[in-house]
C-alpha positions as CSV (number, residue, x, y, z in Angstrom):
1,M,-84.9,22.3,-9.9
2,K,-87.1,20.1,-12.1
3,K,-86.4,16.3,-12.8
4,I,-84.6,16.1,-16.1
5,F,-83.8,13.2,-18.4
6,L,-80.4,12.7,-19.6
7,L,-80.0,10.2,-22.4
8,L,-83.5,9.0,-21.4
9,I,-82.2,8.2,-17.9
10,S,-84.2,9.9,-15.1
11,A,-81.4,11.7,-12.9
12,S,-82.8,13.3,-9.8
13,L,-80.1,15.8,-8.8
14,L,-79.2,16.6,-5.2
15,A,-78.1,20.1,-6.0
16,S,-79.8,21.7,-2.9
17,C,-78.9,18.7,-0.6
18,T,-75.7,18.1,1.5
19,D,-77.6,15.5,3.6
20,L,-77.2,12.2,2.0
21,D,-79.9,10.6,3.9
22,V,-82.3,12.7,1.8
23,A,-83.6,11.4,-1.6
24,P,-84.8,14.5,-3.5
25,T,-87.3,14.4,-6.3
26,S,-87.0,17.9,-7.3
27,F,-84.7,20.7,-6.9
28,V,-84.8,24.4,-6.8
29,T,-84.5,26.5,-9.9
30,K,-81.0,28.1,-10.8
31,E,-82.3,31.5,-10.1
32,N,-82.8,30.8,-6.3
33,F,-79.9,28.5,-5.8
34,Y,-76.7,29.1,-7.5
35,N,-75.9,32.2,-5.5
36,T,-73.4,31.6,-2.6
37,D,-70.3,29.6,-1.8
38,D,-72.5,27.0,0.2
39,D,-74.7,26.6,-2.9
40,A,-71.6,25.7,-4.9
41,I,-70.2,23.3,-2.3
42,A,-73.5,21.5,-1.7
43,S,-73.7,21.0,-5.6
44,V,-70.4,19.3,-5.7
45,T,-71.2,17.3,-2.6
46,S,-73.9,16.0,-4.7
47,V,-71.5,14.9,-7.4
48,Y,-69.4,12.9,-4.9
49,A,-72.7,11.5,-3.6
50,S,-73.4,9.9,-7.0
51,L,-70.4,7.5,-6.3
52,S,-71.7,6.1,-3.0
53,Y,-75.7,6.8,-3.0
54,D,-78.6,5.6,-4.8
55,G,-82.1,5.8,-3.4
56,T,-83.6,3.0,-5.3
57,E,-80.5,0.7,-6.1
58,Q,-77.4,-0.5,-4.6
59,S,-75.0,2.2,-5.3
60,L,-72.4,2.3,-8.2
61,F,-69.3,1.7,-6.1
62,G,-71.4,0.0,-3.1
63,R,-71.9,-2.9,-5.2
64,N,-73.4,-2.5,-8.6
65,L,-70.3,-1.9,-10.7
66,Y,-68.8,-4.9,-8.9
67,F,-71.2,-7.0,-11.0
68,L,-69.6,-5.9,-14.1
69,T,-65.9,-5.7,-13.1
70,D,-65.6,-8.8,-10.9
71,M,-68.5,-11.1,-11.2
72,G,-68.5,-10.8,-15.1
73,T,-64.8,-12.3,-15.0
74,D,-63.2,-15.4,-13.9
75,Y,-62.8,-14.0,-10.3
76,A,-66.2,-14.0,-8.9
77,A,-69.6,-16.0,-9.3
78,A,-73.0,-15.8,-8.3
79,G,-73.4,-17.9,-5.0
80,A,-76.5,-19.7,-3.7
81,S,-78.0,-16.4,-2.1
82,A,-77.8,-14.6,-5.4
83,I,-81.6,-14.8,-6.5
84,N,-81.5,-12.2,-9.1
85,Q,-81.6,-13.8,-12.6
86,N,-79.8,-10.7,-14.1
87,V,-77.0,-11.0,-11.5
88,R,-76.7,-14.8,-12.5
89,A,-76.5,-13.9,-16.2
90,I,-73.4,-11.6,-15.6
91,S,-71.9,-14.3,-13.6
92,A,-72.3,-16.8,-16.6
93,L,-71.4,-14.3,-19.1
94,S,-74.7,-15.0,-20.8
95,Y,-76.1,-11.4,-20.3
96,D,-77.5,-9.4,-23.2
97,A,-78.6,-5.8,-23.8
98,N,-81.6,-6.2,-21.4
99,T,-79.8,-7.4,-18.6
100,D,-80.8,-4.8,-15.8
101,R,-77.5,-4.6,-13.9
102,I,-75.9,-3.1,-17.0
103,Q,-78.7,-0.7,-17.5
104,V,-78.4,0.5,-13.9
105,A,-74.7,1.0,-14.2
106,W,-75.3,2.9,-17.2
107,R,-78.0,5.2,-15.4
108,Q,-75.7,5.5,-12.3
109,I,-72.8,6.6,-14.3
110,Y,-74.6,9.2,-16.4
111,S,-76.6,10.5,-13.4
112,G,-73.1,11.3,-11.9
113,I,-71.9,12.8,-14.9
114,N,-75.1,15.0,-15.4
115,R,-74.6,16.2,-11.7
116,A,-70.9,17.2,-12.6
117,N,-72.1,19.0,-15.7
118,V,-74.7,21.0,-13.6
119,A,-72.0,22.0,-11.2
120,I,-69.4,22.9,-13.8
121,D,-72.0,24.9,-15.8
122,N,-73.5,26.9,-12.9
123,I,-70.9,27.5,-10.2
124,P,-69.3,30.2,-12.4
125,K,-72.5,32.2,-11.8
126,V,-72.0,32.3,-7.9
127,Q,-71.2,35.6,-6.3
128,G,-68.6,34.0,-4.2
129,T,-64.7,33.2,-3.8
130,E,-63.2,32.8,-7.2
131,A,-60.5,30.3,-5.8
132,L,-63.3,28.2,-4.1
133,K,-65.3,28.2,-7.4
134,T,-62.2,27.1,-9.5
135,R,-61.4,24.4,-6.9
136,L,-65.1,23.1,-7.0
137,I,-65.3,22.9,-10.7
138,N,-62.2,21.0,-11.1
139,E,-63.3,18.5,-8.3
140,A,-66.4,18.1,-10.4
141,K,-64.2,17.6,-13.5
142,F,-62.4,14.9,-11.6
143,I,-65.4,12.9,-10.9
144,R,-66.9,13.6,-14.6
145,A,-63.5,12.1,-15.8
146,L,-63.5,9.2,-13.5
147,L,-67.0,8.2,-14.7
148,Y,-66.2,8.6,-18.2
149,F,-63.1,6.4,-17.8
150,H,-65.3,3.6,-16.5
151,A,-67.9,4.0,-19.2
152,V,-65.4,4.2,-22.2
153,R,-63.8,1.0,-20.9
154,L,-67.1,-0.8,-20.3
155,W,-69.0,0.1,-23.4
156,G,-66.3,1.6,-25.9
157,G,-67.4,4.8,-27.5
158,V,-70.2,6.5,-25.4
159,P,-72.2,9.8,-25.7
160,L,-70.0,12.6,-24.6
161,V,-72.4,14.8,-22.6
162,L,-70.6,17.9,-21.3
163,H,-73.3,20.4,-20.3
164,E,-76.5,20.6,-18.5
165,P,-79.6,20.1,-20.9
166,T,-81.2,23.1,-21.8
167,S,-84.3,21.5,-23.3
168,L,-86.7,18.9,-22.1
169,D,-87.7,18.0,-25.9
170,I,-86.8,14.2,-26.1
171,E,-85.0,14.9,-29.6
172,D,-82.8,17.6,-28.2
173,L,-81.8,15.2,-25.6
174,K,-80.5,12.3,-27.9
175,E,-76.7,12.2,-28.0
176,S,-74.8,9.8,-30.4
177,R,-71.9,7.9,-29.5
178,A,-68.5,9.5,-29.6
179,T,-65.6,7.8,-30.7
180,V,-63.1,6.0,-28.0
181,D,-60.6,8.7,-28.9
182,E,-62.9,11.5,-28.3
183,V,-64.0,10.3,-24.9
184,Y,-60.3,9.8,-23.8
185,T,-59.4,13.2,-25.0
186,Q,-62.0,14.7,-22.8
187,I,-61.0,12.4,-20.0
188,I,-57.4,13.6,-20.3
189,K,-58.5,17.3,-20.5
190,D,-60.7,17.1,-17.4
191,L,-57.8,15.3,-15.3
192,T,-55.3,17.9,-16.6
193,D,-57.5,20.6,-15.2
194,A,-58.0,18.8,-12.0
195,E,-54.1,18.4,-11.6
196,A,-54.6,22.1,-10.2
197,L,-56.6,20.9,-7.4
198,P,-54.8,21.0,-3.8
199,T,-52.5,18.6,-2.5
200,T,-54.4,18.2,0.8
201,Y,-57.5,19.7,2.5
202,P,-58.1,20.9,5.9
203,A,-59.4,18.4,8.5
204,N,-63.1,17.1,7.8
205,N,-62.5,17.1,4.0
206,A,-61.5,13.5,3.7
207,G,-62.3,11.9,0.3
208,R,-62.1,14.8,-1.9
209,A,-60.2,14.9,-5.0
210,T,-56.6,16.1,-4.9
211,S,-53.9,17.0,-7.5
212,G,-52.2,13.7,-6.6
213,A,-55.4,11.8,-7.4
214,A,-55.9,13.5,-10.8
215,K,-52.4,12.6,-11.6
216,A,-52.9,8.9,-10.4
217,I,-55.9,8.5,-12.5
218,L,-54.1,9.9,-15.4
219,A,-51.4,7.3,-15.1
220,K,-54.0,4.7,-15.2
221,V,-55.5,6.3,-18.4
222,Y,-52.3,6.3,-20.1
223,L,-51.4,2.8,-19.2
224,T,-54.8,1.6,-20.5
225,R,-54.0,3.7,-23.8
226,K,-50.6,2.0,-23.8
227,D,-49.0,5.5,-23.9
228,W,-45.9,4.2,-21.9
229,P,-44.1,7.5,-21.7
230,N,-46.9,9.5,-20.2
231,A,-47.9,6.6,-17.8
232,I,-44.3,6.6,-16.5
233,L,-44.4,10.5,-16.2
234,K,-47.5,10.6,-14.2
235,A,-46.7,7.7,-12.2
236,K,-43.4,9.3,-11.1
237,E,-45.2,12.6,-10.4
238,V,-47.3,10.8,-8.0
239,I,-44.4,9.1,-6.4
240,N,-42.0,11.9,-6.3
241,G,-44.5,14.8,-5.9
242,G,-44.3,15.3,-2.2
243,Y,-47.9,14.3,-1.7
244,G,-47.0,11.9,1.4
245,Y,-48.3,8.7,-0.3
246,G,-46.8,5.4,0.6
247,L,-47.5,1.8,1.4
248,F,-49.3,0.9,4.7
249,T,-46.9,-1.5,6.5
250,N,-49.6,-4.0,7.0
251,F,-51.7,-4.8,3.9
252,S,-54.8,-5.4,6.1
253,D,-54.8,-1.6,7.1
254,I,-56.0,-0.7,3.5
255,F,-59.4,-1.9,4.6
256,N,-59.4,-1.1,8.4
257,K,-61.8,1.6,9.2
258,A,-59.3,3.1,11.8
259,T,-57.0,3.8,9.1
260,K,-59.3,4.8,6.3
261,N,-58.2,7.8,4.0
262,G,-54.6,7.1,5.1
263,K,-51.3,7.6,3.2
264,E,-52.0,4.7,0.8
265,H,-55.5,5.9,-0.2
266,I,-55.0,8.3,-3.0
267,F,-58.7,8.5,-3.8
268,S,-61.5,6.3,-2.2
269,V,-65.3,6.5,-2.2
270,Q,-66.6,7.3,1.1
271,F,-68.9,5.1,3.1
272,E,-70.1,6.1,6.5
273,P,-72.0,4.1,9.3
274,N,-75.7,3.8,8.8
275,Q,-75.3,5.7,5.4
276,A,-78.8,6.0,3.6
277,G,-79.4,4.5,0.2
278,N,-79.9,0.9,-0.9
279,G,-76.6,-0.7,-1.2
280,S,-74.6,2.3,-0.1
281,S,-73.1,0.4,3.1
282,G,-69.6,-0.9,2.2
283,S,-70.4,-4.2,3.6
284,T,-73.3,-4.8,0.9
285,F,-70.4,-4.6,-1.7
286,M,-69.8,-8.4,-1.2
287,R,-73.2,-9.3,0.2
288,T,-72.0,-12.1,2.6
289,S,-74.8,-13.6,4.4
290,F,-74.5,-13.7,8.2
291,A,-78.2,-14.3,9.3
292,G,-77.8,-16.2,12.5
293,F,-74.2,-16.3,11.7
294,A,-74.7,-19.5,10.0
295,P,-71.9,-20.6,7.6
296,V,-74.1,-20.2,4.4
297,E,-72.8,-19.7,0.9
298,P,-73.1,-15.9,0.4
299,A,-74.5,-14.1,-2.8
300,D,-71.2,-13.3,-4.0
301,I,-68.5,-16.1,-4.1
302,I,-64.9,-16.9,-5.2
303,S,-65.3,-18.6,-8.7
304,D,-62.5,-21.1,-8.1
305,V,-60.4,-21.6,-4.9
306,G,-57.4,-23.2,-7.0
307,L,-57.3,-20.2,-9.3
308,F,-57.4,-17.4,-6.7
309,Y,-57.2,-18.5,-2.9
310,D,-54.4,-21.0,-3.4
311,I,-52.2,-19.0,-5.5
312,Y,-50.9,-17.0,-2.5
313,A,-47.6,-18.3,-1.3
314,P,-47.0,-19.3,2.3
315,G,-46.6,-15.9,4.4
316,D,-48.4,-13.7,1.8
317,T,-50.6,-11.8,4.0
318,R,-52.8,-10.7,1.4
319,R,-54.6,-13.9,1.2
320,D,-56.2,-13.9,4.8
321,A,-56.8,-10.0,4.3
322,T,-58.8,-10.7,1.1
323,Y,-60.5,-14.1,2.0
324,A,-61.6,-15.8,5.1
325,K,-62.2,-19.5,5.9
326,Q,-63.5,-18.8,9.5
327,L,-65.2,-16.0,11.2
328,L,-65.7,-15.5,14.9
329,N,-69.3,-14.5,16.0
330,P,-68.3,-11.7,18.4
331,A,-71.7,-11.9,20.0
332,T,-71.5,-15.6,21.1
333,G,-67.9,-16.5,20.7
334,T,-68.7,-19.2,18.3
335,L,-66.1,-19.9,15.4
336,Y,-67.7,-20.6,12.0
337,T,-65.9,-22.5,9.3
338,F,-67.2,-21.9,5.7
339,P,-67.5,-24.5,2.9
340,K,-65.1,-22.3,0.8
341,P,-63.3,-19.0,1.4
342,I,-65.5,-16.0,1.6
343,F,-64.7,-12.4,0.4
344,R,-63.3,-10.5,3.3
345,K,-61.8,-7.1,2.4
346,Y,-65.0,-5.0,3.1
347,L,-66.3,-6.8,6.3
348,D,-66.0,-5.3,9.6
349,V,-65.8,-8.6,11.7
350,T,-66.4,-6.6,14.9
351,I,-70.0,-5.9,13.9
352,L,-71.0,-8.5,11.4
353,S,-74.6,-8.7,13.0
354,N,-75.2,-5.1,11.8
355,G,-74.0,-4.6,8.2
356,A,-75.4,-1.1,8.0
357,N,-72.6,0.1,10.2
358,V,-69.8,-0.8,8.2
359,S,-67.9,2.3,7.2
360,I,-65.0,0.9,5.2
361,N,-64.4,3.0,2.1
362,F,-63.9,1.6,-1.7
363,P,-60.3,2.4,-2.9
364,I,-60.6,3.8,-6.4
365,I,-56.8,4.1,-6.7
366,R,-54.2,3.6,-4.0
367,Y,-50.5,3.8,-4.1
368,A,-49.6,0.3,-4.7
369,D,-51.4,0.7,-7.8
370,I,-49.3,3.6,-8.8
371,L,-46.1,1.5,-8.3
372,V,-47.4,-1.5,-10.2
373,T,-48.5,0.8,-12.9
374,L,-44.9,2.3,-13.1
375,A,-43.4,-1.1,-13.3
376,E,-45.7,-2.4,-16.1
377,A,-45.1,0.9,-18.1
378,I,-41.2,0.8,-17.9
379,N,-41.2,-2.8,-18.8
380,E,-43.1,-2.2,-21.9
381,Q,-41.3,1.1,-22.7
382,E,-37.9,-0.5,-22.4
383,N,-38.8,-3.9,-23.5
384,A,-37.4,-5.3,-20.3
385,P,-37.6,-4.6,-16.6
386,T,-35.1,-2.1,-15.3
387,T,-33.9,-1.6,-11.8
388,E,-36.5,1.0,-11.1
389,A,-39.2,-1.4,-12.3
390,Y,-38.1,-4.1,-10.2
391,E,-37.9,-1.9,-7.0
392,A,-41.5,-0.6,-7.7
393,I,-43.1,-4.1,-7.9
394,N,-40.8,-5.5,-5.1
395,K,-42.0,-2.7,-2.7
396,V,-45.4,-4.1,-3.2
397,R,-44.2,-7.7,-2.8
398,R,-42.0,-7.0,0.5
399,R,-45.2,-5.5,2.1
400,A,-47.2,-8.5,1.1
401,F,-44.6,-10.8,3.1
402,G,-44.3,-8.6,6.1
403,K,-40.7,-7.5,5.0
404,P,-39.4,-3.9,5.3
405,I,-40.7,-2.2,2.1
406,D,-37.5,-0.4,1.1
407,T,-35.1,-3.1,2.1
408,P,-34.1,-5.5,-0.9
409,D,-35.0,-9.0,0.3
410,A,-33.8,-11.9,-2.0
411,T,-36.4,-14.2,-0.4
412,V,-39.4,-12.3,-1.9
413,D,-37.8,-9.8,-4.6
414,L,-38.2,-10.4,-8.4
415,A,-35.0,-10.5,-10.4
416,G,-33.6,-11.9,-13.7
417,L,-36.7,-11.9,-15.7
418,T,-37.3,-11.3,-19.4
419,K,-39.8,-8.7,-20.5
420,E,-42.5,-11.5,-20.9
421,Q,-41.7,-12.9,-17.6
422,F,-42.0,-9.6,-15.9
423,K,-45.2,-9.0,-17.5
424,E,-46.5,-12.2,-16.2
425,A,-45.3,-11.7,-12.8
426,I,-47.1,-8.1,-12.9
427,F,-50.3,-9.9,-14.1
428,T,-49.9,-12.2,-11.0
429,E,-49.4,-9.6,-8.6
430,R,-52.4,-7.5,-9.6
431,T,-54.5,-10.7,-9.3
432,K,-53.2,-11.1,-5.7
433,E,-53.1,-7.4,-4.8
434,F,-56.3,-5.9,-6.1
435,A,-58.8,-8.8,-5.8
436,Q,-62.2,-7.3,-5.2
437,E,-61.4,-3.9,-5.9
438,G,-63.2,-3.4,-9.2
439,Q,-59.9,-3.9,-11.4
440,R,-60.1,-7.5,-12.7
441,W,-62.3,-6.9,-15.8
442,F,-60.5,-3.9,-16.9
443,D,-57.0,-5.7,-16.4
444,L,-58.1,-8.8,-18.3
445,V,-59.5,-6.7,-21.2
446,R,-56.5,-4.4,-21.3
447,W,-54.2,-7.5,-21.5
448,G,-56.4,-9.3,-24.1
449,R,-56.8,-12.2,-21.7
450,L,-60.5,-12.1,-20.9
451,V,-61.6,-14.9,-22.8
452,S,-58.6,-17.3,-22.0
453,E,-58.8,-16.6,-18.3
454,V,-62.5,-16.9,-17.8
455,K,-62.8,-20.1,-19.7
456,K,-60.6,-21.7,-16.9
457,V,-63.7,-21.3,-14.7
458,P,-66.5,-23.9,-14.7
459,G,-69.9,-22.2,-15.2
460,K,-68.4,-19.5,-17.4
461,S,-68.1,-21.2,-20.7
462,A,-70.3,-18.8,-22.6
463,V,-67.3,-16.1,-22.7
464,S,-66.4,-15.0,-26.1
465,E,-64.8,-11.9,-27.7
466,R,-68.1,-10.0,-27.6
467,N,-67.5,-9.9,-23.7
468,N,-64.4,-7.3,-24.0
469,L,-67.4,-4.8,-24.1
470,Y,-70.6,-4.7,-22.3
471,P,-73.9,-4.0,-24.4
472,I,-75.3,-0.6,-24.7
473,P,-78.6,-1.1,-22.7
474,Q,-81.4,-1.8,-25.0
475,S,-83.8,0.6,-23.3
476,E,-81.4,3.4,-24.2
477,R,-81.2,2.2,-27.9
478,D,-85.1,1.9,-28.2
479,Q,-85.2,5.7,-27.8
480,N,-82.2,6.5,-29.9
481,P,-81.3,3.5,-32.3
482,D,-79.5,5.7,-35.0
483,G,-77.3,7.3,-32.2
484,L,-76.5,4.3,-30.2
485,P,-75.5,1.5,-32.3
486,Q,-75.0,-1.7,-30.5
487,N,-71.7,-3.3,-29.7
488,D,-70.7,-6.3,-31.8
489,G,-72.2,-9.7,-30.6
490,Y,-75.4,-8.4,-28.9
């Protein structure tokens, strides 16, 4: 398989590799590859790998997307250890179309889309098990939809590429931006097909897309589109569909490697110990520096303690699962206190001296998000919170305070709110619940609050309405200026 260029992005495919420690520079031709079930499985394995592996960069969900979804908001900032000026530009919201982290995210997203297209186009040719082939194609469609869902929210209308390139001619590879509606139509189509996926898989298949995962992402798509009836419908299908999803009793178990791929994890990007590829270890997502276990300021820091760490009420267990003021060096027994709280969710505190061994997954969507999605959509649809909406959000709140999840508790439950008060309560709960999970930028933009919230943070005064979309990378526009017009403000 030769190296191809999709939208002028070099995308080395892993079609013949299931070992993610290998970074191939070429691949076998279709004539001698897409023949067996094993070939089809390997092809889709490479699609999943696009989420957690990049041989030359920090992986998409390992850390790179975090720059755009968290550091490019009010939530996080570049710390003293962040020496990359492109990262610091994102932190200050002074980035432009030449900022390399934006270019890398574009390349990684389209590399994954390209892998999915290759699998979708070629698996039907395999002389194998039809049921397996259909399942694998739908898994690839799920990943393609997930990547386009991120792309359309980050950049607006983007090139909609749905097939493997058949030519290496540069003119044939140029694609124009589709409209936002066209991209969402394709996302919904792919996810609807993916609803036919199994509800569960045999052992040793953790991390694969399921029917429940497709419905869950559809619920978030409809919420983003303000299609409240369909958001409610899909959220209820996830909740009532017999998938076995539920909230962990302890919030901290969401990021405990011993409970990974548990009942709350609807779909997560998988990270394993000593996983190859720059930035593919879960620990590097937040890049805390523990050289010598000195309490130094990490590369990624909380932007404002008062706006985030201090908003948790006494007894809210989410605060100390999300941030840490102190950490114990397990090798020496020394307790270190940091100048300000550091991010904690993706730290394995038992092996701080060996970050490459961290195997904490990155949650794309979990059950708590579906409950909060349902509450928000009902409030918008009915112009007031209903009993069902209250119960959905209150389950999340009860868990946060260590209360029985299904038992009403007046000490923590929300009640008696207007539509706008309930909406504000949801905003606050999302801030506390999903910190550092790649949700902040999408939430702020979706609610029209990016500028007003970011302006509260010192050092981020450059924010403006232009930041509701990221710029199309200039390197892409240089090759296709007519097909890739720039977003406003860049």
